[in-house]
N, C-alpha and C positions, 0 to 999 in steps of 0.2 A: 608795217603789214599787219599786227595783228591788230591796230585800231581799223583799217581798213576791210580785211576781214569779218572783227565785229559789227562794224557799218553793213556790210553786204549781208550778213546773216541776219540782221536785224532788219533790216529792208527786206529783204526776201521773204521770212516769217510772217515780217506785218501782211505785207501784199498777199502772201499766201492766204493767211491768215481771215484778211478781209474778201479775200474772194469766196472763201470755203463761208464765211458769214453770209454773204450777201446771197449765195447759189442757196445754202440752207434756208435763210429768210424768203427771198424768193420763192422756192418751192412750198414753204408754208402758206405764205400769201395767195400763192398759185391754187394751193387744194382747198385753202378757205373760203378762196373768190369761187371754186368750182362748187363746195359745198352750199356756199350761198345761193347760188344759180339754181340746183337742185331743190332746195326750199323755197326759190321763190315759186320755180315750176310747179311743185309741189301745192304751193298756196293757190295758184292760177286753175291748175286743176280740180282743186276743191270747189272751185266755182259751178262746175260744169255738173253739178251734184245738185243745183239750184232746179227748180223744174221753173220759176216764173223770174228773169232777170229784173223784170219791170219793177219788181215789189223791192228790189234792193235798196239800202240805202247807202248816199255815196261816203258817209262816216265809218260803213263797214268795210268799204272797199279802197282805203287810203293807199296812193301809191299805184291802184289799178285802173285800166280803163278796160269796160266792156261794151262789146257792141255785137248787132245782129245783122246776118246779111242775106240774104238772097242769094241759095247755093248755084241757083244756074244762068243769074243775071247781074251775080256780083253785086248787087245794088244795096247800099244798108239803109237797114229799117229803123235802127235803133242805136244811140251811143250814152253811155253812162261814166261820167269822168268822178272818179273815187279824188275823195281829200288831199292835196296833198301833191297830184301830180302839177311837175313842174314844165312839161311841154304844152307849147300851143297849141289851138284845135286843129290850125294847118296843120302841122308837125304830126298830130297825131291823125288827122285823116289821111295824111299822107302815106304814114306808118300802117295803119288798117288796109288799105289798098294794096301794098306790096305783101303782106300777110296773105290777103286771099288768093294772091295768085302763086305762093308759096308749094313746093312740093312735101316738105317736112310740117309734120302736125304740130311740133314745137321747135323752141331754138331762140337764135339771138340773130335781133335785127340792127345791125351796127353797133355801138356800142353803148345805147342807150336804153333799147327794149328787148325787154326778153317775151317771148310768145308763146302762147299755145291757145290749137283751133280744133273745133270739131264740127261734124254736121248732123245735130239733134234734130229728127222730124223732116220738117221741110224748112230747117233754119240754119245755116252757118254760123255759130258762136264761135268769138273771139275773145280771148282775153291777154290782154297785157300788162305788164310791169315797166313802170317808169324808173329805170336804176336811179335816175339823179333822185329820187325820193329818199334812197338810203346812202345816196355820197357823203353826207356829211359824218356819218357813222363812219363808212368808206376810207374816208380822208385821213380822219383820225385814226384810224388800223392802221393805214401808211405811213402816217408821221411816226406811229410810237415803231413802228418796223424800221424806218429809217433813224431813229435815235436809238432803237439798240443794236442797232449795226454798228453805227458813232461809236456807242458806247462799248459794244462788244470790241471794236477795233482799238480803241485808244487803251481797255484796260490789257488787250495782248501785245498792244506794243510797250507798255509800260511791262509787263511782265516778260517779255520776251528780250528788254533791254537789262533788265536785270540778270535774267537767268544766261545771255549770252556773256556778260559779263563773269558770271559763276564759272560757265562751262570753259571759258576760254583762258578761263585764270591758269589751270594746270599746262595748255600750250603756250601763253605767254612765259610761263616759269623756264617750261623747256625750250621755249626759242630763245629766251635770254641766257639759259646754262652755254646751248649750243651755239651759240655768237662767242659765249666767254671763252668755251671749250675750243673752238676754232682760233681762236686771238692766242690763245693761251698755247696751243699746240703750236701755233706758227711760231711763236717766242721762243718754244722750248727747244722747238727744230732749227733755228735760224740761229742760235749760236754756236753748236757743233757744225754745223755748213760751215759757218763763217771760218770755226777753227782748221777743218780738215781743208778750205781753199786755201786758207794762207799758209799752211803746212805743205802742201803740194806745192805752191809757187817758191815757196824759197827752196825746197826740194831740187824744184826744175831749174832756180836761178843758179844751181851750184853744182851744175850737172858733169862740173870735172872733177868731183869728188867721191870717196868711196862710200858705200853704201853704210858700212859703219860707222863714217864720220857723222851720217845723216839720221842716226836712229833715233836721238832726240825729237826729231819732227814727224820722223814714221812711230814712234811709241805715241807720240799725241794724238796721232791722226787714227789709230789703232782704239786709243782709248776711248776717243770721241764720237769712234764707228759703234765701238761696244754699248757706249749710254745712249746712242741715237738706236740703234736696236733693239735695245730694253725699254725704250721709250715706244717706238712703235708696234712693239708685242702688247704693253699696255693699252695704246690707244685701240689696238685692233683688238682684244679680248673685251673693252669696255663697248666698242662700236658692236660685237658681235650680240652682247649680252641686250645692248639695248634694242639690235632688231629683233630679240626674241629666240635667238640660237642658244639653244642650252645645250649642255655636254649632258650623255645617258649618265643616271646614276646606278651605282651598285652597292651592294653591303661591303663597307669602309670598316676597319678594327682602328677607330681613331685616335685609341692609345697609343698604337704601334706608330701610327702617322706622324703625330706629334712627338713622340721619343724619337724616331729618325732623325728628325729636322733639330730636335732640342741637341742632339749629339752631335749634326756638325756645326751647328750655331756656336756650340761650346767654346769649342778652339777661336772662333773670331772674339768672342766674348772675353776670353781669357789673355789673348793677344792686345785688347784695348783697356786691360786691366779692370774690365769690370766684374763684380761680385755678381754670381748666380746660381741661384737654387733652384729647384723643380720638384713637385709633387704631381705624381700622373697616377689616376685610378687606372690598373689594366680592364683590358678587354670591353671599353665599351666601345660599341659599334653603333653606326650612324648609317643613313641612307644616303651617299654621297657620292662623290668623285674624289679620289685619291689624290691627285694630283692639285686640284683647286685646295682640299685639304692641308697640302702641306705648304701652300704657297702662302694660303690664309697665317698659318704659324708663322712663315718665314718673315712676312712682312710683319708683325707683331713684335718678333724679336729682333729683326732688321730696324725696324722703329724705336725701339728700346734701347738699340746697339749704338745707334745714331744721335741719340737725343736726349739721349738720360744724363743728367748731370752728376759729376764726379764719379765714384766708384759704380753707380747707379742701382746699386742694392734691388737689381733685376730679378722678380720672384714670377715662375710660372706656376700655374696648378691647372689639373685637369681633374674634374670630380664630378660626382652625379648627384646632385642634392637629393636627400630625403625631404618626403613629406607634399611633393608635389603631385598633384592629380593626374597630369599628363611629364611624363618622368623627361627631363631635357640635360643635356650633356654642357658642363658650363667648362668654357677655358677662361681662363683670367692671365691676363700678363701687365703687371706693374711693375714702376721704377720712377726712382728720383727724378726731379725736371724742374726745370725754371718755372716759377709764376705762370699761370694762365687764367685768363679773364673767361666769363662766362659766355661772351661772344666767340673767343678763338675757340672754346668746347664745341659750340654751336656749329662750326663752320671745319670742323676739322675732318669729315669726312667728303669734303665738296673737293671735288676735281680741280687738280693744280693748285690747292692751296696750302700753304706753308705759314707757319707761326710767323717765321721771319718773313716780311714781307720784302726785304731787298734782296729775294732770291740767292741766298749765300750759298754758293755750289760745293762747299766747303763738306758738305754731307751726300754729296752725290746724288740726290734727290729729285724727283722731279713734281711730287705732290699728289701723286696719283696711286701711292700703297694703300693710303687707307679708304680710297674710294673703291679700289678694287679688292678688298679685305668686306667692306660692305657688300659689296655685288655677290662676294661668293657665298655669305652668308645670307642675303637674299636667295641665291639659287637653291641654299638646302633648307628653305623654309626656317632659315633662323634671324636671328637678331644681333646686334653688336653695338655698344655703347662705351662712351669716355666720361670716366668722373673725374674730377681733381679734388685732394682733400689734404692737408697736411704737407704740404711740397711733394708730393704723389699724385702720379697719372696711373689712371687702372684701364685697362681695356677689357670686357666683358662680353665672351661671346656666347651665345647660347643657342643650340640648336635640338631636337627631337631625336631620342635613341632610336634605333632600327628596334621594332617592337615584334618582330619575326623572330631573332633572336632570343628573346625572353629578358632581357635586362631588365623590366621594369617590374620583374617579378620578385626582384630581390628585398 
């Protein structure tokens, strides 16, 4: 699809540019042609200032024909053909006869003759210019015009080809991600739906049994429904942000928001036997959405809970680093983990990406958490990054503090 779109853009752009070039060059050619005709008429009119045409030499009127007629009988009295005139005497005579019958004193006669006529005393004077005299120059100009059109079109084709590739690169990446997103979403939804279907069929096949005896299948169904609901909510969140639908931002005490999540997650971490400590600088405020900021903190701690190694040694800190021109709040979450490669770190924030490509569901994850975290950071003009060193992974979130509250004056 992207290749077809790129081809259409290139073809459309090429023909559009060629048409514009052609119109532009044709306009320039027409203007030059009209200016040249005006110059020829001016040259012809200058001959009428000479009192006696019979004294004119053919070499001084190259490309021109001078003739005198009786204004009453329209009989030719005299004619002089200048050097370089291409037309035959019969053609010239026929042209002169036609000019005597014209109602306009100057103009074009066919495509070969430019003429001007005046009655001076008892003589009708006619001056004609043979356009074939300057045709080699005109032909050369026409050839240059055509070559310029071809060269301009070819150059634009090359430019449009490379520009189309560059311009459509983000579209191509987005399209591939979209296809992968749909495929992964279908895969993630397929499993809980299959489990729900299997459980309902089991329950239906034992219709004579009590509800209590079927609680295993009912609980499994409830678990899969909850997991599928969470997945759908995550997908809707990402879809809304992809469409540019943003939540309204307000002044939020980030310190209180992070602390509330830490207190709620501390019990879960303790139950999993995780070592956890935290340090939160009070009264750091940002312009944001409290629900999203709480979700961001929850995702980072939940990720540390699920994927930390051993006791985890999970550390969370929220601080306001000194010495920055633009003050930013910095949220750090680090924990012990299995070794990670540079390639794995690069894809951590991709949608549906899991380090374990076998998609082990023991962690009950769908690979959307960090993608949502990144989206939340972008919604708050912030950024999130991940680094691995010495057996520990560290997530760093930065976002500008709310300058209205005067925090930057500290």
